[in-house]
BAZA-609704 format. One line per field, with one value per residue (C-alpha): residue number from 1; z, x, y; residue in one letter. Coordinates in Angstrom, 1 decimal. Each point is the difference from the previous one (the first is absolute). Last residue first. Example, Ala and Ser with C-alpha at 12.3 -4.5 7.8 and 13.67 -1.06 7.14 Angstrom:
<pts>
i: [2; 1]
up: [7.1; 0.7]
east: [13.7; -1.4]
north: [-1.1; -3.4]
aa: [S; A]
</pts>
This chain:
<pts>
i: [109; 108; 107; 106; 105; 104; 103; 102; 101; 100; 99; 98; 97; 96; 95; 94; 93; 92; 91; 90; 89; 88; 87; 86; 85; 84; 83; 82; 81; 80; 79; 78; 77; 76; 75; 74; 73; 72; 71; 70; 69; 68; 67; 66; 65; 64; 63; 62; 61; 60; 59; 58; 57; 56; 55; 54; 53; 52; 51; 50; 49; 48; 47; 46; 45; 44; 43; 42; 41; 40; 39; 38; 37; 36; 35; 34; 33; 32; 31; 30; 29; 28; 27; 26; 25; 24; 23; 22; 21; 20; 19; 18; 17; 16; 15; 14; 13; 12; 11; 10; 9; 8; 7; 6; 5; 4; 3; 2; 1]
up: [14.9; 1.8; -2.2; -1.1; 1.2; -2.9; -0.1; 0.7; -2.7; -2.7; -2.1; -1.6; -2.4; -0.1; 3.5; -0.3; -3.3; 1.5; 3.0; -2.3; -2.1; 2.9; 1.6; 3.8; -0.5; 2.9; -0.9; 2.3; -0.1; -0.6; -2.8; -2.5; 1.0; -0.8; -3.4; -0.8; 0.7; -2.2; -3.0; 0.1; 0.4; -2.9; -2.4; 1.1; -0.6; -3.6; -0.9; -3.3; 0.7; 0.9; -1.4; -1.8; 3.0; 2.5; 2.6; 3.7; 3.1; 3.5; 3.7; 0.2; 3.6; 0.1; 3.4; 2.6; 1.1; -2.5; -3.7; -1.3; -3.5; -3.5; -2.9; -3.3; -3.5; -3.5; 0.7; -3.5; -0.6; -2.8; 2.4; 3.6; 3.1; 3.3; 3.6; 2.2; 3.0; -2.2; 1.2; 0.6; -3.7; -0.3; -3.6; -3.0; -3.6; -3.2; -3.5; -2.2; -1.5; 3.3; 1.8; 3.1; 3.5; 0.4; -0.7; -1.1; 0.3; 3.7; 2.3; 3.7; 1.1]
east: [-15.3; 3.3; 3.0; 2.1; 3.6; 2.0; 3.7; -0.4; -2.6; 2.0; 1.2; -3.2; -2.1; -3.8; -0.8; 2.7; -1.3; -3.5; 1.3; 2.0; -3.0; -2.3; 2.5; 0.1; 2.9; 2.4; 3.4; 2.9; 3.4; 3.4; 0.9; 0.2; -3.6; -1.3; 1.8; -1.3; -3.5; 0.4; 1.5; -2.7; -2.7; 1.4; 0.0; -3.5; -1.2; 1.4; -2.1; -1.1; -3.7; 0.3; 2.9; -1.8; -2.4; 2.8; 0.3; -0.5; 1.0; -1.2; 1.0; 3.1; 1.3; 3.8; 1.1; 2.7; -0.8; -2.5; 0.5; -3.5; -0.5; -1.4; 0.4; 0.3; -0.5; 0.6; 2.1; 1.4; 3.8; -0.5; -2.1; 0.5; -0.8; 0.0; 0.2; -1.6; 0.6; 0.4; 3.5; 0.8; -0.3; 0.7; 0.9; -0.9; 0.8; -1.6; 1.2; -2.7; 0.3; -1.1; 0.9; -1.8; 0.8; 3.8; 0.0; 2.9; 0.7; 0.5; 0.0; 0.1; -0.2]
north: [-3.5; -0.3; 0.6; -3.0; 0.1; -1.4; -1.0; -3.7; -0.5; 1.8; -3.0; -1.2; 2.1; 0.0; 1.3; 2.6; 1.3; 0.3; 2.0; 2.2; 0.8; 0.6; 2.5; -0.5; -2.4; 0.4; -1.2; -0.5; 1.8; -1.6; 2.3; -3.0; -1.0; 3.5; -0.1; -3.4; 1.3; 3.0; -1.9; -2.7; 2.6; 2.1; -3.0; -0.9; 3.5; -0.2; -3.0; 1.7; 0.5; 3.7; 2.1; 2.9; 0.3; 0.5; -2.7; 0.9; -2.0; 0.7; 0.1; -2.1; 0.1; -0.4; -1.2; 0.0; 3.6; 1.2; 1.1; 0.5; -1.3; 0.9; -2.4; 1.8; -1.2; 1.6; 3.0; 0.9; -0.3; -2.6; -2.0; 0.9; -2.1; 1.8; -0.9; 2.7; 2.3; 3.1; 1.0; -3.7; -0.9; -3.6; -0.9; -2.1; 0.5; -1.3; 0.8; -1.6; -3.4; -1.6; -3.2; -1.1; -1.3; 0.3; 3.7; 2.2; 3.7; 0.4; 3.0; 0.6; 3.7]
aa: [R; E; P; W; D; V; F; Q; E; Y; G; E; H; K; R; L; Y; S; S; M; F; P; C; H; P; I; I; R; K; G; T; A; V; V; D; D; L; A; F; H; A; L; V; R; A; L; G; R; G; E; F; D; R; G; T; E; T; H; T; F; D; I; H; G; P; L; D; R; F; F; A; Q; V; A; L; K; G; D; V; L; L; E; Y; R; H; H; A; D; N; R; R; L; S; V; N; A; T; F; E; D; E; T; S; T; T; N; E; T; M]
</pts>
């Protein structure tokens, strides 16, 4: 499991931690120990396929999903795998943020 407790994208007063949870096939962002955002994926040969992202109701509108997306995408790149963004949120994030273009295999529509 990959874990990180800092973010380069946003600052929060709450205790925020990030991790990759391979047992549940998701990246997780926790706020004060509570699961706030999760990005589900399929681990494929040479690829991580993001399928969907969920934000808990109590945590919506705070930019937490962006923080998790940044962490998850950086983690995929660091492992040497490529990104497949089937998840609409991840797809939108990738279109708005530079630096991942050479690591993405866009799914056919």
